[in-house]
N, C-alpha and C positions, 0 to 999 in steps of 0.2 A: 146375438146368438151364435154359437160355434158352428163351424162348417159341418161338423158331424151331425148335429141336430138339424141343421137346415136341410141336409141331404135326406135325413130320415123322414122329415115332414114332407118333403117334396115327393118321395116315393110313396108315402102313405096316401097322398092325394092323387097321384097319377098312375101308379103301377096297378095293372089288373091281376098281378100274381098274388100268391099267398102261401100258406104253410099247411101241409097235411100231417096230422098226428093221429095216434090211436091204432095204427096198423099193428098186427094183422087182424085184430078182433073187431074194432069199431072205428074205422077210419073217418075222420072229420076234417074238412077243409075250411079254413078261414082265410079270407083275403087279408092283405096287409092293411087295407082300410078298416076292416073289422077289428083286427088286432089293435090298431091305433085308436079306434073309438073306445075300446075297452081300457086301453092304457090311459086315455085322457080322464076317464071316470075314476080310475084308480089314483091317478096323480092328484086330482082334486080332493079325493078322500085323504090322501097322505098329507097334503098341505093343510086341510082342515084339522087334521090330527096333530099338527104342530111341527111337521117336517120343515127344517130350515135349510137355506142354501149351504152347500158344502157338506151336508150330513152324509156320513157313510151308512149305507143300508145293506145288511147282509140278507142273502136269499138262500133258503134251504128247501128245495123241492126237486122232484124227479121228472115231472111232466113238462115237456117243452111248451105245451099249449098254455100252461100257467106262467112259466118263466118268461116267455117272450113279452107279454103285456106288462108283467110286473117290472122287469128290467127297464122297459121303455118308460113306464110310469115314474120310476125313480129319476131317470134322466130329465123327464119333463118337469118334475118337481124340483129340479136343481140339485139333486143328490148324486152320489156315486154308488156303484154296485160292487158288492163282493160276493162271489159264489162260494159258499162254505163247502168244505170237504164233507162228503156224505159218509155216515157210518154204514158199515156192512153187517150182515148177520153175525159175523165173528167179533164185531167191535164190542169192547167193554164200554157200556154207555156212560158210566160214571167217569171213566177216564176221558172219553170223548167230550163229555160236557165240560170238564175242567179245561181241556185243551181249547175248546171252542170259546169259553169265557176269556181265556188268555188272548186268543186271536181278536175277539171283539173289543177287548180293552186296547189292544195294540193299534187297531185301525180306528178306534173311537166311534164304533158303530152305535147309532141311536136306537136301532131296532132290528129284529129278524122277521122277514116275511117267510111264512111257513106254509108248505103245501104237501100233498100226498107224495110218497107214502110215509112222510115224516111227521104227520100231525100228532102222533102219540108222544113225540118228544117235547111238546109244548110245556108240560109240567116240569120236565127235567130242566128246561131253560128258565121258565118263570120262577122256579124255586131258587134260582141263582141271581135273581134280580134283573133278568133280561126282559125287555119289552117284546112281546110276540104278537104279530098280527097275521091271521090266516089270509092267504092270498085270495081264496075263493070269496071272502067277505068284503074285499076292497071294492069300492065303487057301487055296491049294491043299493045304496040310497037313491041312485038314479035309475029310473025305469027305462025300459027299452024305447019308450016313446019320447023320452026327454031328448032335447037337443044336446049334442056333446058339449060338456063344459068347456069354457075357454082354456087355452093352454096357460098354465100358471106363469105369471110374469117372472117367476124365479128362473125358468128355463131360458128366457130371453137374455138373462144376465150371465149365462154360462159363457166363459171365454175359453180361448185355446189352451190356456195354462191351468184351467180348473180340472179337477180329477174326475174322470169318467169311470174308470175301473180300478179296483185294487185287487190284483191277481195274486192269490196265495200260491207261493212256489211249493213244488213237491220236492223239497231238498232231501239230502241224505241223512239229516239229523232231525230231531224233534223240535228244534228251535224254529218257531214260526217267523215268516218274513213275507211281506206283501210288496209286489211291484206296483208302483204308482204310474198308471197310464192316464195321461191327460187327454182332453178332447182333441188337441192337436196331434198327439201321438196316434190316437185311434184313427182319426181321419186320414193321416198320412199313410198308415200301414194298410188300412182296408182298401183305399183307392189304389195303392201300389199293387196289392195282390189282385185286384180286379183287372188292372192293366196287364200284369204279367201272365195271368191265366186267360186273358181275352174273354172274360165273362160277358155275356150278352143277355139282357132281360128277355128278349123275344125268342131266345133259343134254349137257354140252359135250364136244367132241372137238377138241383142239388139233392143228394141222398145221403143221410147220415144216421149213425147210431152213437156218435161220440158223446162222452159225458160233458155236460155243460158247466161242470166245476173245473174243467181244464181249458186252457186257452184255445186249443185247436177246435174244440166244440163250441165254446161260448163266443169266441171272436169269429172263427172261420165259418161255422155252420149254424149260427143264429144271428149274430150282429151284422155280418156282411149281407146275407140275403134280406134281412129285415130292413137294413139301411139303404140298400141299393134297389130293393124291390124284385128279387129273384124268386122263382118258384122253389119251394123247399119241401122235401118229404123227410120227416125225422121221427125216429123211435128212440127208445132208451137203451143204454148199454145192457141192461138185464134182458131186454128183448133179443139183442144180438147174441149174448152169451148163452141164452137158453136154446137158441137155434140159429147158428151162424149163417146158414143158407138164406135166412130171411133177408139179409143184406143184398144178396144177388137177386132175390125174388122181387124186391122193391125196385131195383134198377131196371129189371125186365118189365115190370108192370107199368111203371111211370115213365119209361124212356129216359132214365137218369143219365146225365152227361158229365156230372162232376161229383166226386166223392173224395174221401180222405180217411186215413187211418194210420196207426203205427204199424211197423213191419210185422209184428206177431200176428195181427189180424189178417193180413194178406196170406200169411202162411196157413192159418186156420181155414180161411175161405178156400184156398187152393186145394186143401185136402177134401173139403166138402164138395167142391166142384168136380173133383176126380171121381166121386161116387154118384153124382147126379145123373139122371136119365138123359139120354140124347134128346134134343128138341124141347126139353122142359123149360129152358131159359133163353132169353135173347139179350145179350150184353153188347150188341153191336153199337148201341147209342153212346156208350161210355167213351169220352174223349179226354178226361182229365182225372186220373186216379192218383192223388197225391200220397206219397209215402214219406212220413216224417215222424218227429217226436221221440224217436229212438234210433240207434244204429240200423242202417239198412243192410240186409243180407241179400246179396245178389242171387244166391241160390234160391232163397225163399221167393223172391220176385219172379224168377224164372219158373218156379213150380206153379205160381199163381197164374201167370200169363199162359203157360202151356196148358194147364187144366181148363182155363177159360176160353181157349181158342176154339173148342168144340161148340161154344155158344156165341161165337162171333166177336169175342173180346180181342182187341188188337193190342199187341205188345207195346205199340207206340204211345198208348194212352198213359202209361206209367210216368209219373213226374216225381223225381227225387227232390226232396226239399230240406231246407235247414231253417229252423225257427226257434224262438224262445219267448217267454213271457216278457222279457225286457224290451222287446220291440212291438209289443201287443201280441204279435204272432209270428209273421213271416220275416225271414232274413234273406233267403235266396230260393228261387225256383229254377229247376232245369228248364230249358226251352221246351215248349209244348211240341207234341208230335215227334219227339226224338226217342222216346222210351228211355230205359235205364242205360246210362253210359258209365262205364267203369274204368278207373285208372289203375292199371296194373304196374306196380312199382317194385323195385329191388328191396327186399326185406332187410338185408344187411346194411344197405346204405341208409335206410330209414332209421334203423335202430342204433347204428353206430355213429353216423354222421348227420342225422336229422335232415336228410335230403330225399326228395321224392324223385328217384331216377326211373324213368320208364323202361319196362322190360317187355319184350315180345315173348310170351310164354311158348309159342310154337317154335321159336328159334333157339331159346335158352330154356329148354324144358326142365333141366335139373336145378336151375337157380331158384332159391326160395323167394317167394313173392308175397305181396299183400295187395288186396283188391279193395279200392275205396270208390264209392259212387261219386260221380261228378254232380255237385249240388247246384250248379248254375251260377250266374252272376248275381250280385246283390240286387234286391228289388229297387225300383226307381226311388230315388231320394235317400238311399242308404249307400255308404261307402265302407269298404272292408280293407284292412291291412293286417299284416302278420309281423310280430315283433319278437325279439329274443328276450332273455331274462333281464337284460340291461336296458330294454326299451328301444333298442336299435331296430329300425325298420328293415325287414328281411326282403330278399329278392325272390324272383320266380322259383317255385318249387323248394324253397327253404322252409323247414317246419318250425313253427313257433306258436305263440299265443295269438289267437284271432281277436282283433278289436274292430268295433263298429262305431260309426258316427252317422247322424242324420236326424231328420225331424221325428222319426218314429221311435227313437231311443228314449227310454224312460229317464226322467231327471233324478230318480232315486227310489230307495226302498223305505218302507216303514218296518221297524223292528221293535222288539220288546224293550230295547234300550234307546229308542228314539229314531228319528229319520237318519238315513245314510245316503249320501250322494253316490251316484254311479259313474259319473263322467269325470275325466280329468280336465285340466285347465283348457285343453283344446277340444273338448267335447267327445273324446273317445271313451267307449265302454269296453272293458276287458271281459270277454265272454266266459273265460275259464276253460275254453276249448282249445285243443291243439290241432293245428292243421296247416294248410298251405294254399297258395293261389297259383293257378296255372291258366294263363291267358285271361285273367280276370274272373275265372271260375273258382268257386269256393270248394275246398275239400276238407272234411273234418276227420281227424284221426282218432280223437278220443278226448276225455277230460284230463286236464293236467294233474289234478289231485289223485287220479286213478292210475297214472303211468307207473309201471313196475320197472325199476332199474336193476339189472343183473349183469355183471361182467361188462359194464360200459354200454349195455344195450338198453334202449328205451322200448319196452314191450307194452302194448296196449291190451288191456284185459279182454276186450271183445274178441281178439284173436284166440285167446285161451278158451273163452267161453264157447265160441263156435265149434272149436275142436272137441271139447268135452261133450257138447250137446249131440254130437254124432254117435255117441256110444249107446248101444241098445239098452233100454231100461231107464235112461235119463230123460226127464220131462223137458221137452223143447221149451226154450224161453224161461227156464227156471234153473239157471246156472250162474254162479257168481264167482269171479276170481278176485280174491281179497289180498291186497298188498300187505306184507308184513315188514315193518321197518326193522333195520338191523338190531338184533338183540332184544326184541320185544315180542310179547304176546305168544299166541299159540304157535307151536312149531318153530320157535325163534332160533336164530343162528347169528353168526357174526356178520352176515351180510343180508341185504334186503332179499326177501323171497316172497312167496305167495302161497295161499291155500285155495283150492278149488272146492266150492260147496255146490252140491247138486241135489235136486229133489228126485225121488224115485218111488214108484208104487211098491217097489221091492224092499224098501227100507224096513228094517227089523228082521229080515232074513240074513243071518250072518254070512252064509255062503254066497248069497247073491250080492250083498254089499261088498264082500271081498273081491268078487269078480269085477264089479263096477269100478271100484277103486283102481284095480290093476289096469283095466282097459282105458279109463280116463287118463291115467298117468302115461300110458303108452301112446295114446292119441295126441296128447298135448306135447309130449317130447317129439313125436314124429312131425307134428305140424309147426310147432313154434321153436323147438330146439332147447327148451328149458324144462326142468323137472320141478313139479310142485313139492313144497315141503310136506304137504298132506292133502288128502282128498277126503272130504266129509260127505256122507250120504244122509239126507234128511227125508222125512215123510212129506208128501204133498202138502202145500199151504204152510210150510214152515218158514220159508224165506221172507224176510221183511220186505214190504213193498210200500210205495207211496200211494196216496189215495187214487192217483191216476194209473196205477198198475206198474210203475217202474220199480225195478229191483233197487234196493238201498244197500250199497256196498259198505258204507260206514256202519250202518245198523247191523249188517251181517257180521262185521268184525266184532262188534260189541256182543252179539249173540254167541260167537265163538269164545270170546274171553269169559263170558258168563258160564 
């Protein structure tokens, strides 16, 4: 049996902790022992139904209370889990079904486990020849008075190199790809994250609203607490988006000590906290608020911690992190109890010479600078290096491609064209991210494919997007800077340029749009020193996003071309 499953079974037998779901309407708590008992019954049902070792099983459900035992059941039955991307109210179901069929064929899934609120999609899937089993019906042949069925012998045969998770990437194109995470990868990463965050079963309470079809939610805030035996309070993304203050209310109610979210969510919660009544919340228990999954904006973090200070939130609880599906989840965590630490560097040196030269803004106030969060050292068991375009290993504060090596690194992808290896001959994975190391600490500047080169300068789109987002009328978090290659596409010229695309509720008002375009251009020129070829104003919900909510730059470019 793999180390991952062995740890999960140990926690199920020994941990007094559990998971609370159903907030804020009907909260229900189940101990991890109860979750495991349900999972064993489900696993026996799956095996009786013909599930074979190594089978990929897809899960499409919204409720963590169903997903937790279902995922565990698949592992106990010797299979691997794939969390399918969930359709939204705006999704074209016929198109979603075709994409899903393509994904299921790519991963070789034997069945889909279906749960609320997606039960109505059963016919859509079965009509395309897909085997569907309702999660709520799994294991019901066993009564509550029956002894738990034995763990299927299939689980005992799971080795470190067998697949545990196939994580669908939220890439910038429609071409599906799944990251293969082995039992060994998963165990290495989750135990490293537990060590780096100093999680303790007797102390910590995890609070989450993160989607379980994304690695941060599925690995960090379901698999980790379920495997280690930590207390978990979890709701759905819809619950959070319907009323963001619920996140803080749950931390206050349950004495939450650990949480995580992308940067945008902390910005949203900061605004909500600014309007909350004095004394209505107690956030003093929070010791580990991880910020990751998208570029971290220091100003947004400062707004969150400032607004939360009225309720006892300490700024030291913020943990800047770097992660990716290719390592199961975590790559590096900033040290706990240090808060957000920012590296302020010379913008000209970064863009022209690809060096991160430290600047003291109080001494050199007129010098253009860039501010990047310090993302901490690689997690235990991972190594990081930075290389140039020729593969030469770079030195301290030299900017290049970040590469990773270690037990948590995936051995490969599954694609529609077949398996693809991820590591070179020496075991290094190219992350596709540009950045540098300083004193062993990782700093990420941006994605290589998104860098805009103008006049010999390497400009990162996040700098452009943050400047544009400051303009009145532009929806925060809904700005994309799209690179235009020389002589191609919208607004083309003889040199590489870029277009800024923003969402605004004032779209359609010609006068308002003209003012937004003018102010965005001025703000970008003032902040970054380059002029966009064009500024496009779109209505809300127009920008293409991945299922996990990230903006898709390549798809935005295609939208402009169309």
